[in-house]
DRENKE-804694 format. One record per atom (N, C-alpha, C, O, CB): x negated, y negated, z negated; atom name. Coordinates in Angstrom, 3 decimals. Glycine has a CB too. Layout:
BEGIN
[atom [X,Y,Z],"CA"]
...
//
This chain:
BEGIN
[atom [62.309,-43.316,64.528],"N"]
[atom [63.152,-44.478,64.469],"CA"]
[atom [64.597,-44.017,64.477],"C"]
[atom [64.997,-43.216,65.322],"O"]
[atom [62.860,-45.441,65.636],"CB"]
[atom [65.378,-44.523,63.535],"N"]
[atom [66.767,-44.124,63.411],"CA"]
[atom [67.635,-45.053,64.237],"C"]
[atom [67.569,-46.276,64.114],"O"]
[atom [67.211,-44.127,61.941],"CB"]
[atom [68.446,-44.442,65.077],"N"]
[atom [69.329,-45.244,65.910],"CA"]
[atom [70.737,-45.170,65.353],"C"]
[atom [71.186,-44.114,64.906],"O"]
[atom [69.295,-44.769,67.381],"CB"]
[atom [71.413,-46.271,65.381],"N"]
[atom [72.790,-46.345,64.922],"CA"]
[atom [73.696,-45.943,66.078],"C"]
[atom [73.622,-46.512,67.167],"O"]
[atom [73.140,-47.776,64.397],"CB"]
[atom [74.536,-44.973,65.834],"N"]
[atom [75.424,-44.513,66.897],"CA"]
[atom [76.845,-44.959,66.595],"C"]
[atom [77.147,-45.424,65.496],"O"]
[atom [75.356,-42.975,67.053],"CB"]
[atom [77.700,-44.811,67.575],"N"]
[atom [79.095,-45.215,67.457],"CA"]
[atom [79.829,-44.332,66.446],"C"]
[atom [80.695,-44.826,65.724],"O"]
[atom [79.790,-45.151,68.827],"CB"]
[atom [79.507,-43.047,66.378],"N"]
[atom [80.181,-42.147,65.432],"CA"]
[atom [79.822,-42.508,63.988],"C"]
[atom [80.664,-42.383,63.099],"O"]
[atom [79.801,-40.674,65.721],"CB"]
[atom [78.604,-42.948,63.744],"N"]
[atom [78.203,-43.380,62.403],"CA"]
[atom [78.984,-44.617,61.995],"C"]
[atom [79.342,-44.754,60.825],"O"]
[atom [76.689,-43.663,62.347],"CB"]
[atom [79.252,-45.501,62.906],"N"]
[atom [80.025,-46.710,62.641],"CA"]
[atom [81.473,-46.355,62.324],"C"]
[atom [82.085,-46.997,61.469],"O"]
[atom [79.960,-47.668,63.842],"CB"]
[atom [82.032,-45.355,62.987],"N"]
[atom [83.410,-44.935,62.734],"CA"]
[atom [83.549,-44.347,61.336],"C"]
[atom [84.560,-44.587,60.675],"O"]
[atom [83.862,-43.912,63.784],"CB"]
[atom [82.582,-43.599,60.873],"N"]
[atom [82.626,-43.008,59.537],"CA"]
[atom [82.618,-44.108,58.485],"C"]
[atom [83.372,-44.022,57.515],"O"]
[atom [81.437,-42.044,59.321],"CB"]
[atom [81.810,-45.116,58.639],"N"]
[atom [81.738,-46.213,57.678],"CA"]
[atom [83.022,-47.024,57.663],"C"]
[atom [83.447,-47.474,56.599],"O"]
[atom [80.558,-47.117,57.996],"CB"]
[atom [83.653,-47.225,58.821],"N"]
[atom [84.888,-47.997,58.877],"CA"]
[atom [86.076,-47.219,58.330],"C"]
[atom [87.058,-47.828,57.908],"O"]
[atom [85.168,-48.423,60.300],"CB"]
[atom [86.016,-45.896,58.325],"N"]
[atom [87.134,-45.095,57.814],"CA"]
[atom [87.318,-45.320,56.320],"C"]
[atom [88.454,-45.435,55.860],"O"]
[atom [86.904,-43.601,58.099],"CB"]
[atom [86.254,-45.385,55.562],"N"]
[atom [86.357,-45.651,54.128],"CA"]
[atom [86.791,-47.075,53.851],"C"]
[atom [87.548,-47.320,52.912],"O"]
[atom [85.033,-45.378,53.444],"CB"]
[atom [86.330,-48.005,54.642],"N"]
[atom [86.685,-49.408,54.479],"CA"]
[atom [88.130,-49.658,54.892],"C"]
[atom [88.782,-50.537,54.328],"O"]
[atom [85.745,-50.291,55.292],"CB"]
[atom [88.637,-48.917,55.850],"N"]
[atom [90.001,-49.082,56.341],"CA"]
[atom [91.017,-48.784,55.240],"C"]
[atom [92.045,-49.456,55.160],"O"]
[atom [90.248,-48.172,57.550],"CB"]
[atom [90.750,-47.790,54.390],"N"]
[atom [91.654,-47.452,53.288],"CA"]
[atom [91.798,-48.628,52.327],"C"]
[atom [92.909,-48.990,51.939],"O"]
[atom [91.145,-46.210,52.533],"CB"]
[atom [90.663,-49.224,51.943],"N"]
[atom [90.712,-50.318,50.978],"CA"]
[atom [91.352,-51.569,51.569],"C"]
[atom [92.067,-52.288,50.871],"O"]
[atom [89.314,-50.639,50.483],"CB"]
[atom [91.103,-51.828,52.833],"N"]
[atom [91.728,-52.991,53.486],"CA"]
[atom [93.240,-52.790,53.558],"C"]
[atom [93.994,-53.729,53.302],"O"]
[atom [91.139,-53.211,54.915],"CB"]
[atom [93.695,-51.595,53.899],"N"]
[atom [95.128,-51.307,53.976],"CA"]
[atom [95.769,-51.428,52.592],"C"]
[atom [96.856,-51.993,52.469],"O"]
[atom [95.367,-49.893,54.560],"CB"]
[atom [95.118,-50.910,51.555],"N"]
[atom [95.646,-51.006,50.190],"CA"]
[atom [95.762,-52.461,49.762],"C"]
[atom [96.786,-52.865,49.210],"O"]
[atom [94.750,-50.236,49.205],"CB"]
[atom [94.733,-53.243,50.008],"N"]
[atom [94.772,-54.663,49.662],"CA"]
[atom [95.871,-55.387,50.432],"C"]
[atom [96.555,-56.244,49.871],"O"]
[atom [93.417,-55.318,49.941],"CB"]
[atom [96.049,-55.058,51.698],"N"]
[atom [97.077,-55.717,52.515],"CA"]
[atom [98.480,-55.385,52.006],"C"]
[atom [99.350,-56.256,52.002],"O"]
[atom [96.940,-55.298,53.992],"CB"]
[atom [98.715,-54.157,51.581],"N"]
[atom [100.034,-53.782,51.061],"CA"]
[atom [100.313,-54.513,49.750],"C"]
[atom [101.415,-55.026,49.554],"O"]
[atom [100.124,-52.251,50.852],"CB"]
[atom [99.338,-54.565,48.858],"N"]
[atom [99.522,-55.278,47.587],"CA"]
[atom [99.760,-56.763,47.832],"C"]
[atom [100.630,-57.362,47.200],"O"]
[atom [98.297,-55.083,46.673],"CB"]
[atom [99.005,-57.354,48.733],"N"]
[atom [99.162,-58.773,49.055],"CA"]
[atom [100.534,-59.042,49.659],"C"]
[atom [101.179,-60.033,49.314],"O"]
[atom [98.061,-59.231,50.022],"CB"]
[atom [100.987,-58.173,50.556],"N"]
[atom [102.300,-58.330,51.192],"CA"]
[atom [103.424,-58.222,50.156],"C"]
[atom [104.376,-59.002,50.191],"O"]
[atom [102.492,-57.269,52.299],"CB"]
[atom [103.318,-57.261,49.239],"N"]
[atom [104.340,-57.122,48.198],"CA"]
[atom [104.358,-58.338,47.279],"C"]
[atom [105.424,-58.732,46.807],"O"]
[atom [104.099,-55.850,47.378],"CB"]
[atom [103.212,-58.934,47.019],"N"]
[atom [103.153,-60.153,46.221],"CA"]
[atom [103.790,-61.329,46.929],"C"]
[atom [104.422,-62.166,46.284],"O"]
[atom [101.723,-60.482,45.878],"CB"]
[atom [103.641,-61.415,48.247],"N"]
[atom [104.209,-62.524,49.012],"CA"]
[atom [105.736,-62.450,49.034],"C"]
[atom [106.404,-63.470,48.868],"O"]
[atom [103.659,-62.519,50.446],"CB"]
[atom [106.285,-61.268,49.233],"N"]
[atom [107.749,-61.166,49.352],"CA"]
[atom [108.445,-61.074,47.987],"C"]
[atom [109.658,-60.872,47.931],"O"]
[atom [108.116,-59.946,50.197],"CB"]
[atom [107.706,-61.217,46.903],"N"]
[atom [108.318,-61.257,45.584],"CA"]
[atom [108.425,-59.918,44.895],"C"]
[atom [109.179,-59.789,43.931],"O"]
[atom [109.652,-61.841,45.686],"CB"]
[atom [107.704,-58.924,45.351],"N"]
[atom [107.729,-57.626,44.691],"CA"]
[atom [106.437,-57.372,43.920],"C"]
[atom [105.996,-56.230,43.793],"O"]
[atom [107.957,-56.517,45.714],"CB"]
[atom [105.842,-58.429,43.414],"N"]
[atom [104.630,-58.291,42.622],"CA"]
[atom [104.891,-57.500,41.348],"C"]
[atom [103.997,-56.827,40.834],"O"]
[atom [104.064,-59.658,42.281],"CB"]
[atom [106.123,-57.581,40.839],"N"]
[atom [106.471,-56.813,39.643],"CA"]
[atom [106.326,-55.323,39.890],"C"]
[atom [106.020,-54.562,38.972],"O"]
[atom [107.896,-57.132,39.197],"CB"]
[atom [106.547,-54.900,41.144],"N"]
[atom [106.402,-53.487,41.480],"CA"]
[atom [104.938,-53.053,41.367],"C"]
[atom [104.628,-51.974,40.863],"O"]
[atom [106.933,-53.215,42.901],"CB"]
[atom [104.057,-53.918,41.846],"N"]
[atom [102.632,-53.620,41.760],"CA"]
[atom [102.180,-53.628,40.299],"C"]
[atom [101.428,-52.752,39.871],"O"]
[atom [101.814,-54.636,42.587],"CB"]
[atom [102.648,-54.633,39.532],"N"]
[atom [102.268,-54.722,38.125],"CA"]
[atom [102.781,-53.516,37.350],"C"]
[atom [102.061,-52.965,36.517],"O"]
[atom [102.803,-56.016,37.505],"CB"]
[atom [104.011,-53.103,37.612],"N"]
[atom [104.557,-51.949,36.897],"CA"]
[atom [103.815,-50.669,37.278],"C"]
[atom [103.665,-49.779,36.441],"O"]
[atom [106.057,-51.799,37.192],"CB"]
[atom [103.354,-50.560,38.510],"N"]
[atom [102.559,-49.405,38.916],"CA"]
[atom [101.251,-49.348,38.138],"C"]
[atom [100.842,-48.281,37.681],"O"]
[atom [102.279,-49.449,40.420],"CB"]
[atom [100.589,-50.505,37.988],"N"]
[atom [99.338,-50.531,37.238],"CA"]
[atom [99.572,-50.289,35.745],"C"]
[atom [98.741,-49.664,35.086],"O"]
[atom [98.629,-51.867,37.447],"CB"]
[atom [100.682,-50.772,35.210],"N"]
[atom [101.021,-50.489,33.813],"CA"]
[atom [101.267,-48.990,33.643],"C"]
[atom [100.828,-48.397,32.658],"O"]
[atom [102.274,-51.307,33.366],"CB"]
[atom [101.960,-48.379,34.593],"N"]
[atom [102.199,-46.939,34.538],"CA"]
[atom [100.887,-46.170,34.582],"C"]
[atom [100.717,-45.205,33.836],"O"]
[atom [103.105,-46.502,35.691],"CB"]
[atom [99.959,-46.574,35.436],"N"]
[atom [98.652,-45.920,35.491],"CA"]
[atom [97.896,-46.084,34.177],"C"]
[atom [97.253,-45.145,33.707],"O"]
[atom [97.822,-46.484,36.645],"CB"]
[atom [97.973,-47.284,33.579],"N"]
[atom [97.323,-47.517,32.298],"CA"]
[atom [97.897,-46.631,31.207],"C"]
[atom [97.148,-46.066,30.410],"O"]
[atom [97.454,-48.970,31.902],"CB"]
[atom [99.225,-46.501,31.162],"N"]
[atom [99.856,-45.624,30.173],"CA"]
[atom [99.501,-44.167,30.422],"C"]
[atom [99.322,-43.395,29.479],"O"]
[atom [101.374,-45.801,30.194],"CB"]
[atom [99.401,-43.794,31.687],"N"]
[atom [99.044,-42.424,32.031],"CA"]
[atom [97.632,-42.084,31.561],"C"]
[atom [97.348,-40.939,31.210],"O"]
[atom [99.161,-42.210,33.536],"CB"]
[atom [96.760,-43.071,31.556],"N"]
[atom [95.387,-42.853,31.091],"CA"]
[atom [95.317,-42.897,29.563],"C"]
[atom [94.591,-42.109,28.958],"O"]
[atom [94.439,-43.908,31.697],"CB"]
[atom [96.066,-43.813,28.929],"N"]
[atom [95.983,-43.977,27.478],"CA"]
[atom [96.766,-42.932,26.693],"C"]
[atom [96.392,-42.615,25.564],"O"]
[atom [96.472,-45.337,27.101],"CB"]
[atom [97.838,-42.388,27.255],"N"]
[atom [98.688,-41.444,26.518],"CA"]
[atom [97.921,-40.204,26.042],"C"]
[atom [98.076,-39.837,24.877],"O"]
[atom [99.856,-41.012,27.394],"CB"]
[atom [97.112,-39.543,26.862],"N"]
[atom [96.368,-38.381,26.349],"CA"]
[atom [95.360,-38.751,25.260],"C"]
[atom [95.137,-37.969,24.336],"O"]
[atom [95.642,-37.693,27.489],"CB"]
[atom [94.757,-39.923,25.359],"N"]
[atom [93.787,-40.347,24.344],"CA"]
[atom [94.489,-40.551,23.013],"C"]
[atom [94.009,-40.089,21.978],"O"]
[atom [93.063,-41.645,24.777],"CB"]
[atom [95.635,-41.248,23.032],"N"]
[atom [96.399,-41.475,21.806],"CA"]
[atom [96.914,-40.155,21.244],"C"]
[atom [96.921,-39.967,20.027],"O"]
[atom [97.573,-42.436,22.069],"CB"]
[atom [97.344,-39.237,22.107],"N"]
[atom [97.844,-37.935,21.649],"CA"]
[atom [96.739,-37.133,20.968],"C"]
[atom [96.986,-36.515,19.932],"O"]
[atom [98.422,-37.136,22.828],"CB"]
[atom [95.543,-37.128,21.516],"N"]
[atom [94.433,-36.384,20.914],"CA"]
[atom [94.045,-36.995,19.569],"C"]
[atom [93.820,-36.269,18.601],"O"]
[atom [93.215,-36.366,21.862],"CB"]
[atom [93.967,-38.319,19.505],"N"]
[atom [93.626,-38.964,18.236],"CA"]
[atom [94.707,-38.723,17.189],"C"]
[atom [94.390,-38.492,16.022],"O"]
[atom [93.418,-40.469,18.439],"CB"]
[atom [95.971,-38.772,17.581],"N"]
[atom [97.064,-38.498,16.655],"CA"]
[atom [97.047,-37.063,16.164],"C"]
[atom [97.293,-36.813,14.984],"O"]
[atom [98.390,-38.796,17.311],"CB"]
[atom [96.760,-36.115,17.046],"N"]
[atom [96.694,-34.712,16.646],"CA"]
[atom [95.541,-34.475,15.678],"C"]
[atom [95.692,-33.732,14.709],"O"]
[atom [96.545,-33.813,17.876],"CB"]
[atom [94.400,-35.092,15.928],"N"]
[atom [93.256,-34.938,15.023],"CA"]
[atom [93.565,-35.510,13.650],"C"]
[atom [93.183,-34.919,12.640],"O"]
[atom [92.014,-35.621,15.605],"CB"]
[atom [94.263,-36.669,13.589],"N"]
[atom [94.645,-37.273,12.322],"CA"]
[atom [95.597,-36.345,11.565],"C"]
[atom [95.429,-36.123,10.366],"O"]
[atom [95.298,-38.652,12.552],"CB"]
[atom [96.607,-35.800,12.273],"N"]
[atom [97.566,-34.898,11.642],"CA"]
[atom [96.863,-33.637,11.139],"C"]
[atom [97.141,-33.166,10.036],"O"]
[atom [98.690,-34.528,12.630],"CB"]
[atom [95.953,-33.092,11.950],"N"]
[atom [95.239,-31.878,11.569],"CA"]
[atom [94.369,-32.106,10.338],"C"]
[atom [94.294,-31.240,9.467],"O"]
[atom [94.381,-31.384,12.729],"CB"]
[atom [93.707,-33.270,10.257],"N"]
[atom [92.864,-33.570,9.105],"CA"]
[atom [93.695,-33.679,7.829],"C"]
[atom [93.218,-33.321,6.752],"O"]
[atom [92.085,-34.867,9.340],"CB"]
[atom [94.926,-34.167,7.936],"N"]
[atom [95.785,-34.305,6.760],"CA"]
[atom [96.424,-32.988,6.344],"C"]
[atom [96.700,-32.805,5.158],"O"]
[atom [96.863,-35.325,7.026],"CB"]
[atom [96.673,-32.064,7.267],"N"]
[atom [97.455,-30.874,6.961],"CA"]
[atom [96.680,-29.569,6.935],"C"]
[atom [97.210,-28.575,6.438],"O"]
[atom [98.533,-30.754,7.933],"CB"]
[atom [95.479,-29.517,7.431],"N"]
[atom [94.703,-28.279,7.432],"CA"]
[atom [93.996,-28.113,6.096],"C"]
[atom [93.296,-29.012,5.631],"O"]
[atom [93.681,-28.270,8.589],"CB"]
[atom [94.189,-26.953,5.489],"N"]
[atom [93.595,-26.664,4.185],"CA"]
[atom [92.660,-25.475,4.345],"C"]
[atom [93.035,-24.450,4.915],"O"]
[atom [94.694,-26.377,3.103],"CB"]
[atom [91.451,-25.617,3.841],"N"]
[atom [90.486,-24.523,3.836],"CA"]
[atom [90.165,-24.195,2.388],"C"]
[atom [89.944,-25.089,1.571],"O"]
[atom [89.190,-24.892,4.636],"CB"]
[atom [90.140,-22.909,2.079],"N"]
[atom [89.863,-22.504,0.705],"CA"]
[atom [89.612,-21.010,0.633],"C"]
[atom [89.292,-20.366,1.632],"O"]
[atom [91.021,-22.892,-0.218],"CB"]
[atom [89.764,-20.473,-0.573],"N"]
[atom [89.535,-19.048,-0.799],"CA"]
[atom [90.807,-18.393,-1.305],"C"]
[atom [91.630,-19.015,-1.978],"O"]
[atom [88.382,-18.827,-1.798],"CB"]
[atom [90.941,-17.142,-0.966],"N"]
[atom [92.073,-16.343,-1.448],"CA"]
[atom [91.935,-16.204,-2.965],"C"]
[atom [90.849,-15.892,-3.453],"O"]
[atom [92.122,-14.925,-0.745],"CB"]
[atom [93.024,-16.431,-3.727],"N"]
[atom [92.923,-16.300,-5.178],"CA"]
[atom [92.766,-14.856,-5.637],"C"]
[atom [92.417,-14.623,-6.794],"O"]
[atom [94.137,-16.901,-5.829],"CB"]
[atom [93.010,-13.886,-4.772],"N"]
[atom [92.910,-12.485,-5.160],"CA"]
[atom [91.537,-11.911,-4.822],"C"]
[atom [90.868,-11.344,-5.686],"O"]
[atom [94.002,-11.670,-4.474],"CB"]
[atom [91.114,-12.058,-3.558],"N"]
[atom [89.870,-11.413,-3.130],"CA"]
[atom [88.736,-12.393,-2.808],"C"]
[atom [87.633,-11.961,-2.472],"O"]
[atom [90.141,-10.566,-1.922],"CB"]
[atom [88.981,-13.673,-2.904],"N"]
[atom [87.984,-14.735,-2.685],"CA"]
[atom [87.438,-14.791,-1.257],"C"]
[atom [86.330,-15.286,-1.051],"O"]
[atom [86.835,-14.548,-3.638],"CB"]
[atom [88.178,-14.303,-0.277],"N"]
[atom [87.735,-14.467,1.116],"CA"]
[atom [88.160,-15.847,1.602],"C"]
[atom [89.152,-16.396,1.122],"O"]
[atom [88.329,-13.343,2.042],"CB"]
[atom [87.418,-16.410,2.548],"N"]
[atom [87.718,-17.754,3.019],"CA"]
[atom [88.934,-17.729,3.942],"C"]
[atom [89.096,-16.823,4.759],"O"]
[atom [86.502,-18.358,3.745],"CB"]
[atom [89.784,-18.746,3.791],"N"]
[atom [91.033,-18.855,4.548],"CA"]
[atom [91.201,-20.268,5.065],"C"]
[atom [90.562,-21.207,4.590],"O"]
[atom [92.241,-18.456,3.681],"CB"]
[atom [92.069,-20.397,6.039],"N"]
[atom [92.491,-21.706,6.531],"CA"]
[atom [93.980,-21.626,6.818],"C"]
[atom [94.464,-20.638,7.369],"O"]
[atom [91.684,-22.137,7.811],"CB"]
[atom [94.698,-22.668,6.440],"N"]
[atom [96.138,-22.699,6.671],"CA"]
[atom [96.644,-24.124,6.599],"C"]
[atom [95.885,-25.044,6.292],"O"]
[atom [96.875,-21.818,5.655],"CB"]
[atom [97.929,-24.312,6.881],"N"]
[atom [98.555,-25.624,6.861],"CA"]
[atom [99.334,-25.814,5.569],"C"]
[atom [99.788,-24.843,4.964],"O"]
[atom [99.473,-25.804,8.074],"CB"]
[atom [99.492,-27.074,5.144],"N"]
[atom [100.267,-27.390,3.951],"CA"]
[atom [101.666,-26.812,4.043],"C"]
[atom [102.261,-26.788,5.120],"O"]
[atom [100.335,-28.896,3.742],"CB"]
[atom [102.197,-26.345,2.917],"N"]
[atom [103.557,-25.803,2.794],"CA"]
[atom [103.825,-24.674,3.779],"C"]
[atom [104.915,-24.589,4.345],"O"]
[atom [104.576,-26.906,3.001],"CB"]
[atom [102.853,-23.819,3.985],"N"]
[atom [102.992,-22.696,4.904],"CA"]
[atom [102.736,-21.394,4.152],"C"]
[atom [101.884,-21.331,3.266],"O"]
[atom [102.019,-22.838,6.106],"CB"]
[atom [103.481,-20.365,4.515],"N"]
[atom [103.262,-19.051,3.938],"CA"]
[atom [102.401,-18.238,4.896],"C"]
[atom [102.574,-18.307,6.112],"O"]
[atom [104.612,-18.332,3.648],"CB"]
[atom [101.472,-17.468,4.336],"N"]
[atom [100.617,-16.628,5.151],"CA"]
[atom [100.165,-15.444,4.324],"C"]
[atom [100.326,-15.425,3.104],"O"]
[atom [99.408,-17.418,5.693],"CB"]
[atom [99.607,-14.473,4.985],"N"]
[atom [99.041,-13.302,4.305],"CA"]
[atom [97.532,-13.340,4.471],"C"]
[atom [97.021,-13.677,5.539],"O"]
[atom [99.635,-11.963,4.871],"CB"]
[atom [96.832,-12.993,3.415],"N"]
[atom [95.372,-12.952,3.469],"CA"]
[atom [94.968,-11.857,4.451],"C"]
[atom [95.441,-10.727,4.325],"O"]
[atom [94.749,-12.699,2.047],"CB"]
[atom [94.110,-12.156,5.422],"N"]
[atom [93.711,-11.131,6.387],"CA"]
[atom [92.824,-10.049,5.771],"C"]
[atom [92.684,-8.971,6.348],"O"]
[atom [92.988,-11.776,7.547],"CB"]
[atom [92.227,-10.316,4.616],"N"]
[atom [91.335,-9.352,3.993],"CA"]
[atom [92.105,-8.375,3.102],"C"]
[atom [91.962,-7.161,3.246],"O"]
[atom [90.267,-10.076,3.181],"CB"]
[atom [92.928,-8.907,2.173],"N"]
[atom [93.609,-8.027,1.218],"CA"]
[atom [95.104,-7.898,1.483],"C"]
[atom [95.753,-7.037,0.888],"O"]
[atom [93.395,-8.536,-0.182],"CB"]
[atom [95.669,-8.726,2.358],"N"]
[atom [97.080,-8.633,2.706],"CA"]
[atom [98.014,-9.262,1.688],"C"]
[atom [99.228,-9.096,1.802],"O"]
[atom [97.449,-7.213,2.885],"CB"]
[atom [97.502,-9.974,0.702],"N"]
[atom [98.319,-10.617,-0.335],"CA"]
[atom [99.094,-11.789,0.273],"C"]
[atom [98.497,-12.620,0.957],"O"]
[atom [97.430,-11.106,-1.520],"CB"]
[atom [100.412,-11.877,0.039],"N"]
[atom [101.166,-13.036,0.540],"CA"]
[atom [100.783,-14.292,-0.247],"C"]
[atom [100.768,-14.291,-1.478],"O"]
[atom [102.699,-12.781,0.439],"CB"]
[atom [100.478,-15.345,0.480],"N"]
[atom [100.030,-16.598,-0.125],"CA"]
[atom [100.872,-17.750,0.392],"C"]
[atom [101.497,-17.656,1.448],"O"]
[atom [98.537,-16.848,0.166],"CB"]
[atom [100.880,-18.820,-0.350],"N"]
[atom [101.522,-20.061,0.068],"CA"]
[atom [100.524,-21.197,-0.190],"C"]
[atom [99.768,-21.164,-1.161],"O"]
[atom [102.889,-20.298,-0.701],"CB"]
[atom [100.535,-22.197,0.691],"N"]
[atom [99.644,-23.347,0.538],"CA"]
[atom [100.450,-24.474,-0.097],"C"]
[atom [101.384,-24.999,0.511],"O"]
[atom [99.026,-23.792,1.922],"CB"]
[atom [100.084,-24.842,-1.321],"N"]
[atom [100.742,-25.936,-2.025],"CA"]
[atom [99.681,-26.820,-2.657],"C"]
[atom [98.728,-26.326,-3.260],"O"]
[atom [101.729,-25.403,-3.098],"CB"]
[atom [99.850,-28.127,-2.517],"N"]
[atom [98.923,-29.108,-3.101],"CA"]
[atom [97.477,-28.845,-2.683],"C"]
[atom [96.558,-28.930,-3.497],"O"]
[atom [99.028,-29.090,-4.627],"CB"]
[atom [97.296,-28.533,-1.428],"N"]
[atom [95.969,-28.285,-0.841],"CA"]
[atom [95.231,-27.127,-1.508],"C"]
[atom [94.001,-27.113,-1.561],"O"]
[atom [95.122,-29.538,-0.936],"CB"]
[atom [95.993,-26.154,-2.018],"N"]
[atom [95.397,-24.966,-2.641],"CA"]
[atom [96.193,-23.739,-2.223],"C"]
[atom [97.392,-23.826,-1.959],"O"]
[atom [95.363,-25.099,-4.200],"CB"]
[atom [95.515,-22.592,-2.166],"N"]
[atom [96.178,-21.330,-1.882],"CA"]
[atom [96.650,-20.717,-3.198],"C"]
[atom [95.885,-20.610,-4.157],"O"]
[atom [95.231,-20.358,-1.120],"CB"]
[atom [97.919,-20.318,-3.229],"N"]
[atom [98.483,-19.699,-4.424],"CA"]
[atom [99.201,-18.430,-4.018],"C"]
[atom [99.707,-18.319,-2.901],"O"]
[atom [99.446,-20.667,-5.164],"CB"]
[atom [99.242,-17.467,-4.937],"N"]
[atom [99.950,-16.211,-4.675],"CA"]
[atom [101.443,-16.494,-4.558],"C"]
[atom [101.988,-17.316,-5.294],"O"]
[atom [99.673,-15.164,-5.799],"CB"]
[atom [102.090,-15.814,-3.637],"N"]
[atom [103.531,-15.945,-3.457],"CA"]
[atom [104.185,-14.832,-4.271],"C"]
[atom [104.145,-13.663,-3.888],"O"]
[atom [103.941,-15.869,-1.931],"CB"]
[atom [104.782,-15.206,-5.387],"N"]
[atom [105.391,-14.225,-6.278],"CA"]
[atom [106.885,-14.476,-6.366],"C"]
[atom [107.328,-15.615,-6.211],"O"]
[atom [104.749,-14.277,-7.680],"CB"]
[atom [107.670,-13.437,-6.611],"N"]
[atom [109.113,-13.629,-6.783],"CA"]
[atom [109.406,-14.472,-8.018],"C"]
[atom [108.596,-14.517,-8.944],"O"]
[atom [109.828,-12.273,-6.888],"CB"]
[atom [110.559,-15.140,-8.038],"N"]
[atom [110.898,-15.956,-9.213],"CA"]
[atom [110.968,-15.095,-10.474],"C"]
[atom [111.459,-13.968,-10.433],"O"]
[atom [112.242,-16.682,-8.996],"CB"]
[atom [110.481,-15.621,-11.577],"N"]
[atom [110.490,-14.899,-12.837],"CA"]
[atom [109.232,-14.096,-13.087],"C"]
[atom [109.062,-13.542,-14.174],"O"]
[atom [111.659,-13.998,-12.885],"CB"]
[atom [108.341,-14.017,-12.104],"N"]
[atom [107.102,-13.266,-12.284],"CA"]
[atom [106.075,-14.152,-12.964],"C"]
[atom [105.864,-15.296,-12.560],"O"]
[atom [106.563,-12.743,-10.930],"CB"]
[atom [105.445,-13.625,-13.986],"N"]
[atom [104.398,-14.366,-14.690],"CA"]
[atom [103.058,-13.887,-14.148],"C"]
[atom [102.744,-12.698,-14.203],"O"]
[atom [104.490,-14.166,-16.253],"CB"]
[atom [102.281,-14.812,-13.631],"N"]
[atom [100.971,-14.490,-13.069],"CA"]
[atom [99.919,-14.692,-14.151],"C"]
[atom [99.749,-15.796,-14.668],"O"]
[atom [100.660,-15.367,-11.814],"CB"]
[atom [99.226,-13.634,-14.480],"N"]
[atom [98.261,-13.668,-15.574],"CA"]
[atom [96.884,-13.343,-15.013],"C"]
[atom [96.737,-12.449,-14.180],"O"]
[atom [98.653,-12.669,-16.708],"CB"]
[atom [95.879,-14.078,-15.475],"N"]
[atom [94.490,-13.780,-15.127],"CA"]
[atom [93.890,-12.932,-16.245],"C"]
[atom [93.934,-13.324,-17.411],"O"]
[atom [93.659,-15.095,-14.908],"CB"]
[atom [93.343,-11.798,-15.906],"N"]
[atom [92.743,-10.903,-16.904],"CA"]
[atom [91.317,-11.319,-17.176],"C"]
[atom [90.582,-11.695,-16.263],"O"]
[atom [92.789,-9.437,-16.435],"CB"]
[atom [90.936,-11.250,-18.416],"N"]
[atom [89.577,-11.602,-18.828],"CA"]
[atom [88.975,-10.379,-19.503],"C"]
[atom [89.602,-9.769,-20.369],"O"]
[atom [89.563,-12.852,-19.789],"CB"]
[atom [87.779,-10.029,-19.113],"N"]
[atom [87.091,-8.888,-19.699],"CA"]
[atom [86.464,-9.326,-21.023],"C"]
[atom [85.652,-10.250,-21.070],"O"]
[atom [86.009,-8.320,-18.722],"CB"]
[atom [86.853,-8.656,-22.072],"N"]
[atom [86.353,-9.002,-23.400],"CA"]
[atom [85.476,-7.855,-23.884],"C"]
[atom [85.887,-6.695,-23.870],"O"]
[atom [87.529,-9.281,-24.405],"CB"]
[atom [84.269,-8.191,-24.309],"N"]
[atom [83.392,-7.137,-24.812],"CA"]
[atom [83.839,-6.745,-26.239],"C"]
[atom [84.330,-7.567,-27.012],"O"]
[atom [81.890,-7.611,-24.803],"CB"]
[atom [83.651,-5.486,-26.535],"N"]
[atom [84.124,-4.951,-27.801],"CA"]
[atom [82.977,-4.967,-28.812],"C"]
[atom [81.872,-4.501,-28.532],"O"]
[atom [84.686,-3.512,-27.619],"CB"]
[atom [83.257,-5.498,-29.959],"N"]
[atom [82.284,-5.482,-31.057],"CA"]
[atom [82.910,-4.721,-32.209],"C"]
[atom [84.069,-4.940,-32.563],"O"]
[atom [81.868,-6.939,-31.496],"CB"]
[atom [82.165,-3.868,-32.761],"N"]
[atom [82.672,-3.092,-33.900],"CA"]
[atom [82.201,-3.742,-35.184],"C"]
[atom [81.040,-4.120,-35.341],"O"]
[atom [82.201,-1.607,-33.831],"CB"]
[atom [83.127,-3.853,-36.071],"N"]
[atom [82.802,-4.409,-37.380],"CA"]
[atom [82.463,-3.287,-38.340],"C"]
[atom [83.114,-2.242,-38.343],"O"]
[atom [83.967,-5.254,-37.927],"CB"]
[atom [81.502,-3.494,-39.106],"N"]
[atom [81.110,-2.496,-40.100],"CA"]
[atom [81.874,-2.732,-41.391],"C"]
[atom [82.069,-3.866,-41.829],"O"]
[atom [79.587,-2.540,-40.357],"CB"]
[atom [82.290,-1.651,-41.971],"N"]
[atom [82.952,-1.767,-43.270],"CA"]
[atom [81.887,-1.973,-44.336],"C"]
[atom [80.905,-1.233,-44.390],"O"]
[atom [83.818,-0.504,-43.582],"CB"]
[atom [82.073,-2.941,-45.153],"N"]
[atom [81.100,-3.114,-46.210],"CA"]
[atom [81.597,-2.679,-47.547],"C"]
[atom [80.870,-2.771,-48.536],"O"]
[atom [80.681,-4.513,-46.285],"CB"]
//
């Protein structure tokens, strides 16, 4: 048989005492006309909770718009970078720039970039 002791009653009242004191302070501030202080405190707590959520969602939106994944135009290794950013390919070391959601070689002005095509040789017979 479990007996209720005085120390067990004190432990239960300690948790209840906090909430009663908190309620009494809020009620007292409302009576003397400082309810705006309580309301502003709760608004501040609400903003404190919502600000990280909005920041994470905003960062994810920005990242989805600006992160580009593709292949190096020189060695075809997979890369990731941000729009309008210069970077070097970690595989071949070629300087690249991200433009229009594509990786392009970073060449000095006046340089003509040419793609070489392997052409098989056929010999013509003289007739």
